[in-house]
C-alpha positions, 0 to 999 in steps of 0.5 A: 701952574696957575689954573686961572691964568692958563684958562684965560690963555686957552679962552683967548686962543679958542675964542679970539686968536688960535694963531697965537700958538699956530693952530686953526679952528674948524668952521664950528670952532673946534680945535685939536686937543693935542695941538692945543696941549702942545701949544699951551705946553700943558697935559691932558689931566690939567686941561680936563681939570680946567674944563671941569672946574671952570665956573663959567663953563667956557669949554666943551670937549667932543665925545672922545676928547680929541676936540675942544671948543669955547662955548661962546664969545668968539670974535672969529667966525664960527658956525 
């Protein structure tokens, strides 16, 4: 799997079009990690690698890694 393409797809979902994979973001832009994993069809170790190695630091997990969000650049309303 191409990490760059997968990261860009996740960015699209978390910043612009969560409905693409049938998920919703809360008012702060957080998405449920399990729903994202299912929707993108990847596993947690791959998602952790994408988050850790992204050169632009696009993503943040919450403390227990059950939620994820894009750090900036949303075109949808988030608080």
